C-alpha positions, 0 to 999 in steps of 0.5 A, spaced: 500 500 499 502 506 498 501 513 499 498 515 492 493 509 492 489 513 498 484 518 497 485 525 497 487 528 504 481 532 505 477 526 504 481 521 508 482 525 514 474 526 514 473 519 513 478 517 518 474 522 523 467 518 521 471 511 523 471 508 516 475 502 519 477 499 512 480 506 510 484 506 517 487 499 515 489 501 508 492 508 512 496 503 517 499 499 511 501 506 507 504 509 513 507 504 518 514 503 515 516 511 515 512 511 523 517 505 525 523 508 522 522 514 527 521 509 532 527 505 531 531 511 530 529 514 537 527 508 541 531 503 538 529 496 536 527 493 542 520 497 543 519 500 536 513 496 534 510 497 541 511 505 540 508 505 533 502 501 536 502 506 542 502 512 536 497 509 532 493 508 539 494 516 540 492 518 533 486 514 533 484 518 539 486 524 537 484 524 529 478 528 531 482 534 533 487 534 527 486 540 523 490 539 517 495 545 518 500 539 517 500 533 512 497 527 515 504 524 515 507 529 518 502 529 524 503 521 524 511 522 525 510 527 530 506 523 534 510 517 533 516 521 536 513 523 541 511 516 543 518 514 543 521 519 547 516 518 552 518 511 552 525 513 553 523 517 559 520 512 562 526 507 561 530 512 564 534 513 558 535 521 556 536 524 549 542 530 550 546 534 546 554 533 546 557 539 547 557 543 540 563 541 535 563 546 529 568 542 525 562 540 521 562 547 518 569 546 514 568 539 512 568 539 505 565 532 505 558 534 506 554 540 504 551 546 509 544 542 508 548 535 510 548 532 504 554 528 501 558 533 497 560 528 492 555 522 493 558 515 497 563 512 494 560 505 490 563 498 491 564 494 485 560 487 487 561 484 481 564 478 484 562 473 489 568 475 493 565 482 493 559 480 494 561 477 501 565 483 502 559 488 502 555 483 506 561 483 511 561 491 511 553 492 512 554 487 518 560 491 520 557 498 520 551 495 523 555 493 529 558 500 530 552 504 528 549 501 535 555 504 539 554 511 537 551 515 542 543 515 542 543 522 539 547 520 533 544 514 532 537 517 532 540 523 527 544 518 522 538 513 522 533 518 521 537 522 515 541 516 512 536 511 513 529 513 513 531 519 508 527 524 512 529 532 511 533 536 516 527 541 518 523 534 520 528 531 523 529 538 527 522 538 529 522 530 531 528 531 535 527 538 538 533 540 536 536 546 532 539 546 525 546 547 527 545 542 533 543 537 528 549 538 523 554 537 528 550 531 531 550 528 523 557 530 522 560 526 528 556 520 526 558 520 519 565 521 521 565 515 525 561 511 520 566 513 515 572 511 519 569 504 520 568 503 513 575 506 511 578 501 516 574 495 513 576 497 506 584 498 508 585 492 513 578 487 512 577 487 519 571 491 522 
């Protein structure tokens, strides 16, 4: 199910407010992946499913208050982010910012908007050995990704895995654009060191 297959948003919201159960099921299928990605990025894999379920319950209860000031997807993403942060507080985990590091401003690998300046280097995976190495690198990256500080994990997952724009990420994490760029730079820099070491030595 894709967003494009849903009715126009005004009609969609009105029907949801009128308890259209079948349409609700289609909406869940269309938006679940994006909501899960946000929950995973903020709260982690172990409770991401629960966070999304709680977000849907909150959305159902609040749909009558939805005024269309933002897109329905943005509204659902925000609810999911709030549920994830609430769960983190319950788990006695804190999401805090590190001291600001301005090195990102002079790093030519990234643009001011947080994009890779020249794109990611591509691997030649034309042979079985190359494919195996690529799989091993992916496992290595995942291993080191979970070792990043929570805020760096969140932002690199939201930006580079989830593909969200920086404005949306700032709203989700309640941080400034400057802090977002700092955190993203730090996370990317650490992961690029992991990749470079693997390419150089074959070791994770």
